N, C-alpha and C positions, 0 to 999 in steps of 0.2 A: 409492524408495531414494535417499538422499542420497549424493553422491560426497565430501562434506566430512568431515574427520577428526573434528571435533567439531561437533555441531549448535549453531548460533549461537541464543542466546536474547535476545529483546529484553526490555529493562527499561523503556525510555522511548522515546516518539515525539514528536518536535517538527518544526516546519515553519518555513521562511523563504519568501521570495517565490517561488522556483522549485525548492525542494529539500525532500524528506523526510528527516530525520536520525533514524536508528535507534540508540540506545545499547544496546549488548550487555552482558550479564552479565560477560563477561571483560574489559570495559574498552574494547574497540574502539568506534568510531562509524562508521557507515556512512551516506554521503550518497547518495541516489538522485534523479535528476531527476523532477520531477512529470510531465513530458512522457511518461515510461513508463507513467503511470496517468491517463488522461484524466478519469476521474470526480473523482479527487483534484485535478487540475488545475482543473477547473471548479467545484469545492466552494468554499463560503466558508471563511474561516479557522475560524469557530466550528464548521462541519460537520467539518473536518479534525481538529480537537482532540478530537472525540468517539471517538477510536480506543480499541478495547478490545483489550488484548493477551490473547491465549487460548493454551490448551494449555501453560501454563507458560512462555510467551515463544516458542513456535515459530510463532505466527501473529498477524496483525494483522487487525482486522475493523472496519468501519464499517457499522453496521445500516442507518443512514438513507441510505447511498450504495450499498448492495449491493456492497460491495467487500470481498474477503478476499485477503490476501497472506501467503504462506509466507515467513518470514524467510530460510530457506535459498535459496529461489528468487531473492531479491535479489542474493546472492553469485554466482548463476549467470547474472545478467543477464536474467533472465526477467521481462518486464514484463506488462502487460495482454493476456490472451489473446483479448480481444474486439476487437482491432485489426483483424483480418480483416474485420470488419463495415465497411459504409460510414460514414464519420463522421456523416452525416445520421441514419442508423438509431440509432446509439449515443446521439446527442443526443435524438432523440425518445423512445427508450426511457427514458433517464434522467429526461427531463421527466415522462413518465407516471408513473414511480415516486415523483417528488417531489410529486404532487398528491394 
């Protein structure tokens, strides 16, 4: 259950060198550091651009990267939940899925 008054809906996702920008249906634009999502940080620009906006705008998905993000979680400051893993384990797992 979200604690937000209105569910934020993504309509567009873009990137610069270190930030993911999410344009919302209500006109707001949210910037999130890529450091919050190591898979996106390590991805190529082309891989980042292959984002699918799902659920009418409530989710962001990168099939190739095995990354799923709820837009509402971005507002709550929730980053990658796999950060509890050792960085080497995350890198090894990601390399395995890319082959």
